Residue, then its C-alpha position, 0 to 999 in steps of 0.5 A: x500499500x502506497x502512501x499519497x505523494x501529497x501528505x506525508x505528514x498528519x497533523x491532527x488537533x484533538x479537542x473538537x478534531x480528533x477526539x470525540x465529546x467524551x473525550x474518546x477516539x473512535x476505532x474508524x478514526x484509529x484505524x485510518x491513522x494506522x492505515x496512513x502510518x503503514x502506508x509510510x505517513x507521521x501522525x503527529x497529535x497538535x494541541x493546545x493541552x499542555x504535555x503532561x494533560x496529553x500523556x495519557x492520550x499518546x499511550x493509547x494512540x500509541x504514538x512514541x514520536x513527537x507531538x506538538x502541545x501548549x499551542x504550539x510552545x512545546x514539543x514533546x517526545x513521548x518516547x523518552x517522555x521529555x520535551x524537546x523544545x519549550x518556551x515559557x510566558x513571562x509571568x511578569x507580561x502575563x499580569x500585565x495582559x490580563x490588567x489590561x483586559x480587566x480594564x476593558x471588561x471587568x473581572x475575568x477568572x483565570x487558570x494557568x499550566x505550568x511549564x514542563x512534563x509535570x507541570x500541573x493545571x492552576x485555576x483561580x476561584x471562579x474558573x470554571x474548567x472548560x474540559x472537566x476530565x482534566x486535572x487541575x488544582x485550585x489555588x486561594x488567590x490570583x497570586x499563587x497562579x504565579x509560583x511556578x513558571x508557565x506556559x500559558x493563561x487560560x481566560x473566562x469571562x462570566x458574560x461575554x463570549x469566547x468571540x468578544x473576550x477575544x476580540x477585546x484580549x486582542x486589541x488590548x494585550x498587544x504583544x504582550x501575548x499571543x491570543x487564541x480561542x482553542x475551543x468552547x470557554x478557552x481563551x488563552x495567552x501564550x508566549x508572543x509570537x508563538x502559534x501551532x504553527x511554530x511547533x508544528x514546523x519545528x517538529x516537521x524539520x526534525x523529521x524531515x518533512x516540508x509542509x507542502x507533504x503536511x495535512x492539517x486537521x483543526x476546529x478552531x480559529x488556534x488551528x488558522x496559523x495549522x493550517x496557513x503553514x500546512x500544504x492542506x487544511x481541513x475544518x472539521x464540520x463542527x468548525x469554528x467561521x473562521x477555520x472553515x473560511x481559510x479551509x482548503x477542505x471541510x469533512x464530517x465532524x468530531x463524532x462523525x469521524x471526519x479524519x478517517x472518512x478523509x484519510x480513508x479517500x487519500x490512504x488506499x485500503x490493505 
């Protein structure tokens, strides 16, 4: 079975893309990815989740190679269990950015992902985890969020929609941080200039794969830089309108095995 000559790298987002709503991967999707890998393609997870929150899933997927985590701020080697590359978000800049946002919209609720393969997700009082299955530790006050180096800040507002909060944040944060929206209830601040494309490009370089041979799947605006970098970008049917607008193709939803539908078409059967 020969691999499609166009795509040697399959880059998949997790939440809303490869994962179903219950945080599982369907047997059909697993089989389609396995078929592509047997054909010679490489599967690379590219997710906003930090490395510690991805490790169990990578094990389930049988991934022993690289993964791009933390919105592109981390390149993780599942085989060795270590970070090959990581960028921290300066804690003083993060506090300044939060202050600017709250000066515009009033109180926001914050959480942070700590840097490192064993970093924790810390949440301040009032912050609700968008993914209740992911572990988090509540701290007593906001100052406690900065006790260790961080890779990003997660924000929620009691009244504003994600789109509204992200728009305000982009307008006032400027070069202090990169603002992304990666899922329902998930507006984030990450190191300035860092996107999913940053980590994906580094990982692809290590694998010796050029951007035109990369096929990317995603569902949210944080996937736009990845689509711009890759040779082809495929948005899920449930994707945010901003991502659909720049996608080369729209497939079925994550619940309907949209990734599998594309891979089954591109990679012939055994």
